[in-house]
N, C-alpha and C positions, 0 to 999 in steps of 0.2 A: 618639466613633465615628469622627470625621474622621481622628484620628491612627492608629487601628487599621486603617482602610481604606488609609491611605497606606503603612503597614508591610506589609500584605498585597500591595499593588501593587509595593512596592519592599522585598522582604524583606532585601536586603543593607544596608538602612538600620539594621537592628536593632542590629548590633554597635556601630557608632559612636554610636548613640543611647544605648546602655547605658554606653559609655565616657564620654560627655558627662555623663550623669546622675550617675555615680559621681564624676567629676571635680568636678562642682558640689557634691556632698555633702562631698567632701574639702576643697574650698576654704572652704565655710561653717564647717567645723570649725577652720580655721586663723585665724579672725577673732581679733584680739588681745584680751586681757583688759582692757586699760586702757579706761575708759568712753568716752573721746573717740575713740580709735582703733577700738574696737568698734563705736561708732555709725557711724563713717565707712565701714568695710568692710561692715557689715550693710546700710547704705543703698546702697552701691555694688552690692551683689547685687540689691537690690530695684528700682533704677532701670535697671540694665543687666547682666543675668546673664551674657550671653556676653562682654561687655567685662570683667567682673569675673574670669572664668576666665582670660583672656589676661593681664590685668594682674598677676595673682598669680603668674605665672611669671617676672616680672622680679625682679632683685635687690632687696633690702629697701629701700635708700635711694631708688632710682628708683621702685620700686613705690609707696612712700608718697607721693612727690612727685606722681606722676601720678594717684594716687587722689584727693588733695586738689585738684589742678588740675581734674580731671573734675567734682568736686562743687561747687567754686567756680563753674565755668562753667555747670553744670547749674542752680545756684541763680540765677545771673544770667539765664539763659534762662527760668527760671520767672517771674521778674518781667516779662520782656519778653513772654512768651506770655500772661500773665493779662490778658485783654481787659476785665476788670471794673475794673481799676485806672485811675483818671483820669490823663490825660496829665500834668497839672501835678504829680501825685505820683510817677508812674512815672519821668519823665525825670531828676529830681534823684537818685533812687535808683540808676539805671543809671550816671549820671555819677560817683557817689561810691562805687560798689561796691568799687573797689580799695582804698579806705580802710577800709571796713567789715570786710574780712577780717583786719585787725589788732586788731579790737575783740572781746574775748571775750564781751561782753554784747549785742552787736548781733543782732537778729533782725527779721524782717518777716513778717507773716502773709499768705500768698497761695498760689495754687496749689491742687491737689487731691491727695488720696490720699498717696502716698509723698512727693510734692513738697512738700505742705503740712508734712509732718513735718520734712523737710529744712530748710525755711524757719523753722519754729517753733523748731527746736533747732539753729540754725546755729552757736551758740556752740561746739559740739563741733568743727565744721569749723575755726573760727578757732583754737581751742586746738591742734589738730593742726598747722595751718599754721604757727603760731609755733614749733613744734618742728623744722621742716625746716631744712636748711642754707641759709645766706644766699643762695647762688647760685640755689637753687631758688625761694626766696621772691621774689627780684627778677624772675625770669622770669615767675612767676605773676602778680605784681602788674602788670607791664608789659602783659601780654596782657590781663588783666582790665580795666585802665584803657582800653586801645585798643578793646576789644570793647564795653565799656559806652558809650563815646562814639559808636561806630558804630551801635549799637542805638538810642541816643537820637536820632540823626540820622534814622533810618528810621521812627521812631514817627510823625514828621510829614512823611514823604516817601513817595510812591508809587514802586513799581518800574515805571518807564516804559520805559526802554531796556535793551538787553542790557548796556550799560556799568553801569547802575544795578544790574542783576541780579548782575553779577560783583562790584561793590563791596559789595553787601549780603552776598553769600556770603563775601567776604573777611572782613568784620567778624565774622560769626557762625561761620565754619568755617576759612577760610584762616588766620586768626590762631591757631586751635588748632594747625594744622600748624606754624606758625612757633614757637609755644610749646613743642610737643613736641620739635622739633628743638633748641631751646635746652636743654631738660631732658636730652635724650640727650647733648648736648655737655657739659653741666655734670656729668654722671655719669662722664665720661671714657671712655665706651664707643664713642662715634661722633664723627666729624668734624662740624663745623657745616654743615648742608646749606644750599643757596642759598634765599633767600626765595621765588624763583619756583617752584622745585620743591616747597617746603614748602606754599606757598599752593595749588598745584594738587591736592595730596593732600587738602586740606580741601574745596576747591571740588567735586571729583568726588563726595565723600561727600554734601555738602550738596545739590547739585543732584539727586542720586538721591533723597534724602529728600523734597525739595520736589515732585518729579514723582510719586513714589509716594503722597504724602499729600494729593493734590489734594482728594479728597472729604471727608476728615476736617477739613481746614483750611477749606474753603468752607462747611462746616456748623457751624463753631465758634460757640458761644453765649458771650456775647450778640451778638458780631459776628465776622465772618470776618476773618482776616488772611492775605492771599495774596501770594506772591512770584513768580508766573509773570509775566514781563515783558510789558507791553502791546505792545511792538514785535513779539513773537511771536504772542500770542493774538489780537490785533486783525486779523490776516490771515485769521482763520477765523470769528470771531463778534463781535458788537457788545458783549457783556458777558462777563466771565470766567465768571460763573456759568452762562451758557448752555451751557457745555460738558457739564454734567451731565444735560442734557435729551435724551431719546431721539431727538427729531426732528433733533438736531444730531450724531448719532453719527459720521457720516462725517467731518465737520469736526473733531470732537473728537479722533478718532484721528489725523488729519493733524497737528493741533496738538501732540498728545502726541509723535508721531514727530519733530517739529521740536525739541521740548524735549530729547528723548533724544539727538538728533544734536548738539545744542549741548553736552551733558554729555560726549560722547565726545572732545571736543577736549583734555580734560585727561589722557587715558589715557597718552599718550606720556611726559609729565612724571612721572606716577605710577610708571610702570615704571622710569624712570631713577632716581628717588629710591630705590625699593626695592632696585634692583640695587647700590646703593652701601653698603647697611647691612652691618655686620660681625657684630654681636652676634645670636646665634640667637633669643634671647627678644624683643629689640626688633624683629627682622625679623618674627616671627610676629605680634607686637602690631600692626605696621603693615599686614602683608599680608592678614590675614584679613578686616578690614573692606573693603579694596579689592576683594577677590574677591567678597565679598557684594554690593558695589555693582554690579559689572559683571554679576553674575548677576541682580540685581533689575532692571537696565535691560533685560536680555534678555527677562525675563518681562513687563515693562511695555510694551515696544515693540509697537505695532499691536494693543494689548489694550484693548478697550472697558471691561473690568472695572475699570480704574483709576478710571473715572467712576461705577462702580456699587457698589464695595465695596473689600475689601482684597486687594492683590496682593503676595505675598511668597514667598520660597523655602520649600519644605517643610522641616520640622524635620530630617528625615533627611539631606537634602542639606547643610543647614547643619552638622550634626554631622560629616559627611564632610569638609567644607572645614576645620573646626576640627581634625579629627584628622589630616588628610593634608597640611596646608600646613606644610612644613618648610624648603624651599629655594626659591631663585629659579626653578629649573626647574619646580617645582610651580605658581608664580605664572604663568609663561609658558604652561604647559599649560592652566590654568584660564581665563586670559584668552583663549587661542586657542579653546577649546571654547565659551565663552559668546559670543564674537564671531561664531563660525560659526553658533551658534544664532540670534543676532540677525539675521545676514545672511540666513539662510534665511527670515525673516519679512518681508523688505523687498518691498513691492509696487512694481513698476515704475511704477504709475500715481500713486504718492505724490509730492507736489510736491517733496519733499526726497530722493527715492530715490537720485539720483546722488551727492549730497553725503554721505548716510549711508554708502553703499557705499564711497565714497572714504575716509572716515575709518576704516571697518572694515578696508579693505584695508591701510592703514597699520599698524594694530594687528596684524593677522595676519602681515604681513611682519616686523615686529619680533620676534614670537614665533617665527616660522620661522627667522629669522636667528640666533636665540639658540642654535640647535643642540640645544635641550632636548626636542624633540618626538619624536625617534626612539625606536622600541620602547616608546612610552608607551601604557598602557591607560587610556582615559578612563572616569571614573565619572560624567561629566556627560552626554555624548552617547553613548548605547548603545541597542541594541535591547532591548525589554522581554522578560525571561526568562519562560518559562511554568513554572508550578509545579503539581505534582499535589496531590491532596487530602492525602496523607501529609505533604508538606512544609508545607502550611498548618496541619495539626494540630500539628506540631512547633513552628511559630512561635507558635501560641496557647499551648502549654505553656510555652515559654520566656518569653513575655510575662507569663503569670500568675505564674511563679516570680520574675521580676524585680520585679513589683509587690508581691508578698509580701515580698521581701527589702528593698525600699525602705521599705515600711511599718514593718518591724521595726527598721530602722536609722535612722529619722528622728531627726535631732538635736533636742536641746532648744531651745526658743525662746530667743533671746538678747535 
């Protein structure tokens, strides 16, 4: 019912949602027949459907390399995230993971749901990895080794300072940015981006996830693993878990706003990185997650719901971002709109209000100076249209027809 209410409130979401659903169906039908590649692409769709859609628009060799890169790092992340694994077992696995990817027989049982299947049948990923070009293999191995070592370091280390926070995010996400830049370069489609810009691409996404996932992470069983730096949260509460309690709501929101302001420092680098990309498919692959990140931060900022439940962009808006992101002008426009949205939520009484507005003004100026905002119609910030009963009935009919069509064309299980 939630999705139906969202469509009724935003009827213009329907068309991009239909396109996204049909694109997902088409992508699922393109899964290779070879068992190991079939497993890898089917698993990619299960652990990240939107990512799978964008990755399958890339040329075959780069698409395969990034698919395997993603699954290798997702498996590594599954080991790190499983709090039931004893440290003396987990650390050696993280440190040696870059060697396991060459072993067709290696697997390790951990994780839950799709991630457990990925780990139990990891030999499919290794088999596919060994079929990649040598330059792709070397890039994936290097990043996996460095990430595993960084994760192992933080198994036994708390995130105390902002420097610790940046270091942790570098290991788990900044290195992904470096690895992707290496894969783009190995494909011959892009120049090799600087490590600084590549790192910022990863840090911006990772910090957004860490902010958004506060409640899920603090309630992790058997024990929580948190990466909000003490240097920030200790200004507001005595213990990090105190942020989720209602009596600390004011302090919790102030701390949240501090975290969002910290994430915004990476936006300038991200825009610079994306503006240098030449290949349209690689550009979309990079740009869509970045737009989703600034949109998520705009929703999370000053929002107590981060500590009460799940905060994320509605599916219809996500579908629009995926459908309409094609050029750097689209990126500037979306970053401009979401930054305006975030700025409208800044309370002058917030301890970091001036710092937040200063960072947002920098972003807004970059977008304005791009010259891309003239005569642009925003689908992000707009007045809500009013629809009469006839329009609503038509929407219901279209939705019913869509559901019937999708049921009739559901692909066979793979």
